[in-house]
N, C-alpha and C positions, 0 to 999 in steps of 0.2 A: 450190362455185361452179358454177353451171349455165350451159351454153352450148348454142345451137341452130345447126344447120348450114343455111345457105341454099343455093339451087340453084347459085350461082356457086362454092360450095365454101369460102366465107369464114365463119369462125366469128364470130358476133355474140352479145352478151349478151342474155339474156331479161330482161323487166322485173324490176327489183329487184336485178339482179346488179351494177350499177355501185356500189351501196352496199357490196356484199360485197367487190368489188375494192378500193375505197377503204379499207375496214376492214383488209383484208389488207396493203395498202401501208402504212397507219398502223402496224400491228403490226411490220412489217419495219423501218420507219423508227425505231421505238422501240428495236428490237434493235440497229440500227446506232449509234444515239445512245449506247446502253449500252456499245458497244465503243470509244467515242471516247476513253476513258481507261482506264488499267490498273486492275485490281481494287484494288490497294493504294492507288492515288491516290484512287479513289472512296471507299474506306473512310475515308481520312484526311479528305476533304472532309465526309463525312457526320458523322464524330465532331466535327469543329470546328463544323459547322453546328448540331448538337444542343446544343453548349455555348452558342452564341450565342442560340439560341432559348430555352434555359432562363434565361439572363441577362435577356433581354428580358421574359420572363414575370414575373420578380422585380422588374423596374424599370418595369413597366407601359408597355412600348414594343412597337410592332409590328415583328416581325422581317422581314416580307416584304410590301411593300417597307419597308425600314428608312430612317430619316432620317439624314443625316450626323451630327447631334448624338448620336443613339443610338450610332453607331459610335465617335465620339471618346470618349464616356463609357465605352464598353465597353473600348476599348484602354487608356484611362487606368486603369481598374479592374484590368486585367491587369498593367499596368506597376507598379501600387502594391501589389496584393494577391495577384496570381497566381491559381492555381486550387487545387482540392482536391488535385490531383496534386503541386503544388509545396509543399503544406503551409502555404499562406499567404505563401510567399516570392514576391517579384516575379518575373513570368514573363520568360524570356529574350527578347531582341529577335527571334530567329529564330522562336520560338513565336508571338509576336504577329503577325509578318508573315505567317506561314502561316495564322493564323486570319482575317486580313483578306483574304487571297487566297481562302479558302473562301467568305467572305461574298460576295465579288465574283462568283465562279463560280456560286453558287446564285441570285443575282439575275438574272444573264444567262440562266441556264438556264430561268428562269420568265418571261422576256420583260420584265424590269425593268432600268432603268438602275442601275448599281451606285453606291451612296452612298460607296464607298471612294475614288472618284476626286475627291471634293470637295476643294477647296484647303485648307479648314480641317482636314480629316482628315489630309491629307498633311503639313501643318505639325506636327500633333501627333505623327505617326509619325516625322518627322525628329528631333523633340526626344527622343523615346523612344530612337531609335537612337544619340543622343549621350550617353546616360547613362553610358557608360564600358565598359571591357572586361570588368568583372565581370558584366555582364549579357549578354555574348556567349557563344555556345557555344564552349567551349574545344576546339580540335581534338584528336582522339585521337592517340596515338602511332602513327607509321607503323611497320608491321611490315616492316622492311627485310629483305633477304636474310639478314643476320647474325642478326636476331631470329628469323626463321622457322626457320633452321638450329637455333637454340637450342630452339624450340618442338617441333620434330620429333625432336630428339636422344633424348628419353626414351621415345618411342613403341615399344610392343611389337608386333613383326610377327606374333605369335601371337594377338593380341587383335583381334577384328573392329572394335571401336569405334576402336582406335588406327590400324588400317589405313585405315579410312574417314577419320579426322581428318587423317592424313598427306596423303591425296589432296585433301581440301578445302583444307588450308592451302597446298599447293603449287599447286593450280589457282588459288586466289584470288590468290596473289602473281604467278605467271607470266602469268596471264590478265588481271590488273588487274580482277578480277571483284567486283561488288557481292554482298552476301549474298543478295539476292533472285534474282540471276542464278544463283548456285550452287545455290540451293534449287530453281529451276525447271528445271534441266538434266534431260533424259531420256536414256536409254541411246542412243536413235537420234540424239541431237545430237552424239555423240562418236565419231569415226572414227579408228582407229589405222591410219595409212598405212604403217607400217614405218619411216618417217623422223621420226615425231612424231605428235601428235594434232591433228586438225582439229576444232574445237569450234564448233558453231553456237549463238550467243546468239540464241535465237528472238525474244525480246522483252526490253526493258529500260526503265529510267527515261527514257532519252533516245530511245527507239525506240517511241513510243506506237502507231505503225501496224503494228508487228510485221514490219517489212521484213526483219529479221534481219541479223546480222553473223557472219562466220566468222573466228575467230582461230586462230593456230597455237601449239601448246605443244611446243617442242623437247625432246629427251630430257634435257638438262642434262649437267653435267660429272661428277656423282657419282651413283651408284645411290641412295644414301640420300636425296638431295634431288631426284631426277628425277621430274617430274610424270608422265612416261610410265610409269616403273616403278611409281610409286605407284598409278596408275590400273589397270595390269594386275593388281596384287596385289588391289585391291579388286574388280575384275571377276571374278577367280577365286572370291572368296567369294560374290559375287552369283550366279554360275552354280551354286554348290553349295547356295544357299538354297532352290531349288525354287520361287521366286516368279516367275511370268511377268508382271511388271508393269514399267511404264516408268520410274519415277523413278530417276535415277542415284544420288542420295545419300539414304539412308533411315535411320530410327532403328534403334538396336541395343539390344536388351533387356539387362538385367544378366547374363542367362544366356549372352549372346553371340549370341542368335538375331537375325537380320536381319529386320526387320518390313516387310511389304508396303505401305508408304505413304511419302509424301514428307516429308523434313525441312522444317520451316518456316524462313523467313529468320531469325526470332528464335533458333532452335536453332543456326544457323550462327554467329551472334554469340556465343552462349553457349559454343560449342566454342572459339572464339578466346580468350575470357576464361578458360575452364577450363584450356586448355593454357598460357596465360600464367602462371597461378597455379602450375601444376605445374613451370614452368621457373624459378620464383622471382621472377617479375615481378609488378607491381601490375596486377591485372585491370581496375581502374577506368581505367587509362590506355589500354585497348584496346577495340576494337569490331569488328564485322564489316567496317567500312570501312577498318580499319587495313591489311588486305591490299592493297586497291586503292591507297591512298596510299603503301604501302610499295613497290609496283612503281614508281610515278612517281618517288619519292624516290631509290631505288636506281639506276634507269635514268639519271636526271639526273646523279647523282654519277659514273656510268660514262661520261658524255659522250655519251649517246644524244641524237640530235637531237629537238627539241621535236615536230616533226610525226610522227616515228616513235612517240614516247611517246603522242601523241594517237590515232594509228591503232590501236595495240594496246589502249589503254584505252577507245577509242570515245568520247572526249571531243568534244563538239560545240563547246564554248565554249573559245576560246583563253585567255580570262581565268582560268577555273577551272583548266585544266590548268597554266597558267603559275604559279599559286600553289604547286603541288606542285614544279614544276621549280625555281623560285627558292629554295624551302626546301631542296631537295636540293643546290643549288649554292651555298648561302650561305657555306660555308667551304671551297670548292674552290680550286684554284690560281688562278682568275681573280679572287678577292676582292682588291680594290685595297688593302685594309688590310695585306695581306701585303707590300706594297712600301714601307711606311712606315719600315722599319728598326727596328721596336720589338722 
């Protein structure tokens, strides 16, 4: 970008530089737009959009802008026949709604009105949602404190992978953390204050602007299940690994060598499943989210107030948090059925 100085000392652009300035601003605007959503969210939208584009090609429909009838035919096809990933089985309602959301986002991003808001499309979606519970995503089992104690009981303190997994499981439960949040943690995000750990969740699913949240992880009542002790043990191994890199949780080779890269969110989920299997539980009942739901369920059973559960778990929606709280308190002392004299 070229500028010339006039006698008053004011910088003014030379001929042609306005176009350069505008081009630079356009490039910066595109960069800001790219930051408007988390990378995982962007990838999910792109995957869903690619599926819709492929469907439109096979059905001789324009994907952008799409017509409402193309959308209701598409979701009907999903509800009836699913996708290659489902092996021809009808898609779950949550999958269909996510695909519709992606279609809407892509249309708006390209300056088009979304066809998904059409009344006819909404009626079809409402009917799909009423197919019955067999088409809903079954909630995974909550990894409550009792469950996590069972998961960590068999971990070997002399095996690096076991030391890491203990820290992940206890962090996930005590911090109500999503698998993506665990995978994204850097060493600099975790501060041992001497009274517990202060953990910075730099970005998350409900914090798209990366404002960040700090949560506290207290020591716990027992060394074997203390998030602080588990972190200290893992940190000692990291210090001995010789890798000056930032990820807090990293892959461990079969030889026991700690590798200098970040665990993926999927790896965190697989760790939960693998440790469930080792503890004699059904891995299919568990997922990375089981730790987060386990926190809310256990805290609710212990009588923790709803707002405190939401604060630690960083829930923005009262409705979503209340689902966990109500499940946790379904059979507690306040259940009115206990007063029926049965």
